[in-house]
C-alpha positions in Angstrom: -51.5 78.7 -7.9 -51.8 78.3 -4.2 -55.5 79.0 -4.3 -55.8 76.3 -7.1 -54.1 73.6 -4.9 -56.1 74.6 -1.9 -59.4 74.4 -4.0 -58.2 71.0 -5.5 -57.3 69.4 -2.2 -60.6 70.8 -0.7 -62.5 69.0 -3.5 -60.5 65.7 -2.8 -61.2 65.9 0.9 -64.9 66.2 0.2 -64.6 63.3 -2.1 -63.1 61.4 0.7 -65.7 62.3 3.2 -68.6 61.4 0.7 -67.0 58.2 -0.6 -68.1 55.0 1.2 -64.8 53.2 2.0 -65.2 49.5 1.3 -62.8 46.9 2.4 -62.0 43.8 0.3 -59.6 41.1 1.2 -58.8 38.2 3.4 -57.1 36.9 6.5 -53.6 35.9 5.4 -52.2 35.0 8.9 -50.5 31.8 7.7 -48.9 33.3 4.6 -45.4 33.5 6.2 -45.6 29.7 7.1 -46.3 28.9 3.4 -43.5 31.2 2.3 -41.1 29.5 4.8 -42.0 25.9 3.4 -41.5 27.1 -0.2 -44.9 27.1 -1.4 -45.2 29.1 -4.7 -48.6 30.2 -6.1 -49.7 30.7 -9.8 -52.1 33.4 -11.0 -55.1 33.1 -13.2 -52.8 32.9 -16.2 -50.7 30.2 -14.8 -47.7 32.3 -14.0 -45.7 31.6 -10.8 -46.2 34.4 -8.2 -43.3 35.4 -6.0 -45.2 37.9 -3.8 -48.8 36.7 -3.0 -49.7 40.1 -1.3 -48.6 41.9 -4.5 -50.9 39.6 -6.6 -53.9 40.1 -4.4 -53.5 43.9 -4.3 -52.4 44.6 -7.8 -53.9 41.7 -9.6 -57.1 41.0 -7.7 -57.7 44.4 -6.4 -57.8 43.6 -2.7 -57.2 46.4 -0.3 -57.3 44.8 3.1 -55.6 42.0 4.9 -56.4 40.7 8.4 -54.0 39.0 10.8 -54.8 37.4 14.2 -52.6 37.7 17.2 -52.2 35.4 20.2 -50.8 36.4 23.6 -48.4 33.5 24.0 -49.2 31.1 21.2 -48.8 27.4 22.1 -48.9 25.9 18.5 -51.7 23.8 20.0 -55.4 23.4 19.5 -57.8 23.5 22.4 -57.4 19.6 22.8 -53.6 20.0 23.0 -53.0 18.5 19.4 -50.3 20.2 17.3 -51.2 23.1 15.2 -48.4 25.0 13.6 -50.8 27.9 12.6 -51.1 28.9 16.2 -48.0 30.8 16.1 -49.0 34.5 15.6 -47.1 36.4 18.5 -46.3 40.1 18.4 -43.0 39.6 16.5 -44.7 37.6 13.9 -47.6 40.0 13.5 -45.4 43.1 13.5 -43.3 41.7 10.5 -46.5 40.7 8.6 -48.2 43.9 9.4 -45.4 46.0 8.2 -45.5 44.2 4.9 -49.1 44.8 4.6 -48.8 48.4 5.3 -45.9 48.8 2.8 -48.0 47.3 0.1 -50.5 50.3 0.4 -53.2 47.9 1.8 -55.3 48.4 5.0 -54.2 46.3 8.0 -57.0 44.6 10.2 -55.6 43.3 13.5 -57.6 40.4 15.1 -57.0 40.2 18.9 -57.8 36.8 20.3 -56.9 37.8 23.8 -55.8 34.0 24.3 -53.0 31.6 23.6 -55.0 29.9 21.1 -58.2 30.0 19.0 -61.1 31.8 20.5 -64.6 31.2 19.1 -68.2 30.6 20.3 -67.3 27.4 22.1 -63.8 28.5 23.3 -63.5 31.5 25.5 -60.4 30.6 27.5 -58.1 33.4 28.9 -54.3 33.2 28.1 -52.5 31.1 30.7 -50.9 34.2 32.3 -54.2 35.8 33.1 -56.1 32.8 34.3 -57.6 33.2 37.7 -57.7 37.0 37.7 -60.5 38.8 39.1 -62.8 40.7 36.7 -60.9 44.1 37.4 -57.6 42.6 37.0 -58.6 40.9 33.8 -59.7 44.2 32.4 -56.5 45.9 33.4 -54.5 43.0 31.6 -56.5 43.5 28.5 -55.9 47.2 28.5 -52.2 46.9 29.3 -51.7 44.2 26.5 -53.6 46.1 24.0 -51.7 49.3 24.6 -48.4 47.3 24.4 -49.3 45.5 21.1 -50.6 48.7 19.4 -47.5 50.8 20.6 -45.2 48.2 19.2 -47.0 48.1 15.9 -46.9 51.9 15.5 -43.2 52.1 16.3 -42.5 49.7 13.5 -44.6 51.2 10.6 -47.4 48.7 11.1 -50.3 50.6 12.6 -53.6 48.8 12.0 -56.4 50.6 10.3 -59.1 48.3 11.7 -59.0 46.4 15.0 -61.1 43.5 16.3 -61.3 43.5 20.0 -61.8 39.8 20.3 -62.6 37.0 17.8 -66.2 35.6 17.8 -67.0 36.8 21.2 -70.8 36.5 21.4 -70.4 33.8 24.1 -67.7 35.3 26.2 -64.2 36.3 26.3 -61.2 35.6 28.7 -63.1 32.9 30.5 -66.0 35.3 31.4 -69.2 33.7 29.8 -72.3 35.3 28.5 -75.0 34.4 26.1 -77.0 36.2 23.3 -80.3 35.6 25.4 -81.3 35.8 29.0 -79.5 33.1 31.1 -78.7 32.9 34.8 -75.1 33.0 35.8 -73.8 35.1 32.9 -71.3 37.9 34.0 -72.2 40.8 31.8 -70.6 43.3 34.1 -67.3 41.5 33.9 -67.6 40.8 30.1 -68.5 44.5 29.3 -65.5 45.6 31.4 -63.1 43.7 29.1 -64.6 45.3 26.1 -64.5 48.8 27.6 -61.0 48.1 28.3 -59.9 46.9 24.9 -62.0 49.4 22.9 -60.6 52.3 25.0 -57.1 51.2 24.6 -57.5 51.0 20.8 -59.2 54.5 20.8 -56.3 56.0 22.7 -53.5 54.5 20.6 -55.1 54.3 17.2 -57.7 57.1 17.2 -58.2 56.8 13.3 -58.6 52.9 13.5 -62.1 51.4 13.1 -63.0 49.2 16.1 -64.8 45.9 15.2 -66.9 43.8 17.7 -66.9 40.3 16.0 -69.6 37.6 16.6 -70.6 34.4 14.7 -74.3 34.2 14.6 -74.8 36.2 11.5 -78.2 35.1 10.3 -79.9 35.0 13.9 -81.7 38.3 14.2 -82.8 37.7 17.7 -79.2 37.0 18.9 -77.7 39.9 17.3 -80.5 42.3 18.6 -80.1 41.1 22.2 -76.3 40.9 22.1 -75.6 44.3 20.4 -78.3 46.1 22.4 -76.3 45.0 25.5 -73.3 46.7 24.1 -75.2 49.8 23.1 -76.8 50.2 26.4 -73.3 50.0 28.1 -72.0 52.6 25.8 -69.3 50.3 24.4 -67.2 52.4 22.0 -66.9 50.6 18.5 -67.7 51.3 14.9 -68.3 48.2 13.1 -70.3 45.0 13.7 -68.1 42.3 12.4 -69.7 38.9 11.3 -68.4 35.5 10.4 -70.5 33.8 7.6 -70.0 30.2 6.7 -72.9 28.9 4.8 -72.6 25.3 6.2 -73.1 26.7 9.8 -75.1 29.8 9.1 -77.5 29.2 6.3 -78.3 30.9 3.0 -77.9 34.4 1.7 -81.4 35.8 0.8 -85.2 35.0 0.9 -85.1 33.5 -2.6 -82.6 30.8 -1.5 -84.7 29.8 1.5 -88.0 29.3 -0.3 -89.5 26.0 0.6 -87.1 25.5 3.5 -88.2 25.5 7.1 -85.5 27.8 8.3 -86.1 31.2 6.8 -83.1 33.0 8.4 -80.8 34.5 5.8 -77.8 36.9 5.8 -79.3 39.8 3.9 -82.3 39.9 6.0 -80.2 39.9 9.1 -78.0 42.7 8.0 -81.0 44.8 7.0 -82.3 44.2 10.4 -78.9 45.3 11.9 -79.2 48.5 9.9 -82.8 49.2 11.4 -81.6 48.6 15.0 -78.2 50.1 14.9 -78.1 52.6 12.1 -74.8 54.2 13.3 -72.9 50.9 12.9 -71.3 49.6 9.8 -71.3 45.9 9.1 -68.4 43.8 7.8 -68.1 40.2 6.9 -64.7 39.6 8.5 -64.7 35.9 7.8 -66.2 33.8 5.2 -65.3 30.8 3.1 -66.7 27.9 1.0 -65.3 24.4 0.4 -64.3 23.5 -3.1 -63.3 19.7 -2.8 -64.6 17.9 0.3 -67.8 18.8 2.1 -67.3 19.3 5.9 -67.7 15.8 7.5 -68.8 17.1 11.0 -70.6 20.1 12.4 -72.7 20.9 9.4 -76.0 22.5 10.2 -76.9 23.6 6.7 -76.5 21.4 3.4 -76.2 24.5 1.0 -74.8 22.3 -1.8 -78.3 22.8 -3.5 -77.4 26.4 -4.2 -73.5 26.1 -4.1 -72.0 22.6 -5.0 -68.9 21.6 -3.2 -66.7 22.3 -6.3 -64.5 25.1 -7.7 -67.5 26.2 -9.6 -69.6 26.3 -6.4 -66.9 28.3 -4.5 -66.8 30.8 -7.3 -70.6 31.0 -7.3 -70.6 31.6 -3.6 -68.2 34.4 -3.7 -70.0 36.0 -6.5 -73.4 35.8 -4.8 -71.9 37.0 -1.7 -70.5 40.1 -3.4 -73.6 40.7 -5.5 -76.0 40.3 -2.5 -74.1 42.6 -0.1 -72.9 45.3 -2.7 -76.3 47.1 -2.5 -76.5 47.2 1.3 -75.1 50.6 2.2 -74.3 49.5 5.7 -72.0 46.8 4.7 -68.4 48.1 4.2 -66.2 44.9 4.0 -65.9 41.4 2.9 -62.8 39.5 4.2 -62.2 35.8 3.0 -60.8 33.4 5.6 -57.5 31.7 4.9 -57.3 32.3 1.2 -53.7 31.2 1.0 -54.3 27.7 2.1 -52.3 25.4 -0.1 -51.7 22.1 1.8 -48.7 21.6 4.1 -45.9 23.4 2.2 -43.7 22.1 -0.6 -40.5 21.2 1.1 -42.2 18.5 3.3 -43.2 14.9 2.7 -46.7 14.3 3.7 -46.2 10.9 4.8 -43.5 11.8 7.4 -44.1 15.4 8.1 -47.8 16.0 8.6 -49.0 19.3 9.8 -45.9 21.4 8.7 -48.3 24.4 7.9 -51.7 23.0 8.8 -52.7 19.7 10.5 -55.6 19.0 8.2 -56.7 20.4 4.8 -59.9 22.5 4.9 -60.0 23.0 1.2 -61.6 26.4 1.7 -58.7 28.5 0.1 -58.2 29.7 -3.4 -55.3 27.4 -4.4 -54.9 23.7 -5.0 -53.5 21.8 -2.0 -51.4 19.1 -3.7 -47.6 19.2 -2.9 -46.2 20.9 -6.1 -42.8 22.5 -6.3 -44.0 24.1 -9.7 -46.6 26.2 -7.9 -50.3 25.9 -6.7 -52.8 26.4 -9.3 -55.5 29.0 -8.5 -59.1 27.9 -8.4 -60.8 29.0 -11.7 -63.8 27.9 -13.7 -62.3 28.4 -17.1 -59.7 30.3 -18.9 -59.2 34.1 -19.4 -60.1 34.8 -23.1 -61.2 37.7 -25.3 -64.7 37.4 -23.8 -63.9 36.3 -20.2 -61.8 38.3 -17.7 -60.2 37.0 -14.8 -63.1 38.1 -12.6 -65.4 36.0 -14.9 -63.6 32.7 -13.9 -61.8 33.3 -10.6 -63.3 34.2 -7.2 -60.5 36.3 -5.7 -60.5 38.4 -8.8 -64.3 38.9 -8.7 -64.2 40.3 -5.2 -63.1 43.7 -6.2 -66.6 44.1 -7.7 -67.7 44.8 -4.1 -66.5 48.5 -4.6 -69.3 50.9 -5.6 -69.6 50.3 -9.3 -65.8 49.3 -9.2 -65.0 53.0 -9.2 -64.5 55.9 -7.0 -62.1 57.0 -4.4 -61.8 54.2 -1.9 -59.2 56.1 0.3 -57.2 59.2 -0.2 -54.4 60.6 1.8 -55.0 64.0 3.0 -52.8 66.9 1.7 -49.4 67.8 3.2 -46.4 69.7 2.1 -45.2 66.8 0.1 -45.6 67.3 -3.9 -47.2 63.7 -4.5 -49.3 61.4 -2.3 -50.1 57.7 -2.3 -53.6 56.9 -2.6 -55.7 53.6 -2.9 -58.2 53.5 -5.6 -60.1 50.5 -6.6 -57.6 48.4 -4.5 -54.6 49.7 -6.4 -51.8 51.8 -5.0 -51.5 55.0 -7.2 -49.5 58.3 -6.9 -51.6 61.4 -6.8 -49.6 64.4 -8.1 -50.6 68.1 -7.3 -52.0 68.6 -10.7 -54.6 65.9 -10.1 -53.0 63.2 -12.5 -52.7 59.7 -11.1 -49.7 57.4 -11.8 -49.2 53.9 -11.2 -46.2 52.2 -9.5 -45.0 51.5 -13.1 -44.8 55.1 -13.8 -47.5 55.1 -16.4 -50.4 57.6 -16.2 -53.9 56.1 -15.1 
C-alpha cells in the first residue's frame, strides 16, 4: 500500500510538472468597498450573490485574483481630486488577500510603490521616500517589500504572483526611463529598484512568480528594447506582464488590422516576445472593454468596428481575447481589470454622495451600474437555455475556456502526511483523497 501511494503521488507530481498552469481572473481591489456600501450582485440566472469571490471561482471558474497595494494611500488622484478607490494599504490588502487564499484561488499582489496610481505617465515615489538618493530609494523598496510580504505570510495571505511595480516601462519612484534611447534616463538607478524589489520577493516568497508589468503590449520595438535592458542587467523575474486595452493599444491579430495603417497587434507582439525571451512567460494582467459609453478622451484606436461599445461587444472582446491567446504556449494568464465595478454603491444617493466607491463610472466591469438594492444584473447577451450555457452568453463565465481544453490539472498540492489534499482543477477547489478520487466542497464525488 505504501508503494502504491508513493507511485500515485509520483505520477501526480509528474502531471503537475508537465501541466501548464494557467491563471484566469481579475483585479478585485475595490470589492470590499462595494460590500461596505451594500452593493449586491446577480449571477447569470438572476439570483442574488452574497459572495462574489465564490461566484467567480465556483461559478465562472476563475482561479486568480489581483489586488493593488499603495504605501500610504491618499484617497486622491494625481491632480488631488478625491478617489475613494485609492485606499489599499497593508491592512486592507492583508484582509482581502486572506479571503482570496481561503477561497482556494491564487493571489496576485500588485506593488505600486507609491501613494496613488502609478502608470506610464505617473511615476511618482511615495511621499515618505521623495528626495532619496538612488541607493536609499532602492533600500526603501527592499525594506518595504520585505515588510509587506512578511505581514502577508504571517496572516495566511502569501501571494502566489507578485508584480514589482505597475506599468513601469517609463519609470518608477520618480526615476525616469524610456523604451528607446533618450538622454537623461537613469537606467542604473531604475534597475537598482527592480533588483531590490525582485530580490526581496525571491527571498520572502521563493515559490511566487515575479512579474514585471508594462503597458505598450503591441509595440514590438519598445518591448524588445525594454526587456533586453532587464535581461542584460540580470533582473530576476519570471513573467512579462502586459496591460491590454484596445482603445489604447489596438487590435488582436493580423486579420483585424487588414486595411488599416497601423499593423501592430497583440498576438504578433506576444509571438515576438517568445522569440526574444523564450524563458519568460507572458500574462495579460489588465484588460477591459467598455459596454455602454465609449471613452470620451485619450482614445488612440477606435475598435468599435470589431467590438461595438455594447454588452455584446464586451462579450465578443473577451471571447476573442481568450480564443486568440489560448493557443500561445507562452501566455499563462488573463486577468480582467475591475470586474466588480457596479456604480457608486447602493446605500448612497448619487445626487448628494458622488464618488462613494468610484468618482466616475468607467463601465468596463461585468455588472450594471445603476443604483439597485435588488442587485446588479450581470452583463449577458441572452439567457441560459437548453442550448446555451452561461459561457455562451456571459463573458466572465467564458474566461475559463482559457484553460488547456478546459481540462487538466491546473495546480496540485504536493503530498504530505495528511490523508486528503486540496487542489485547484479547472478553477474549482476540490479535495484529492489518497485513493485518487476527487470530491467537491459539497461532498459529492467529481
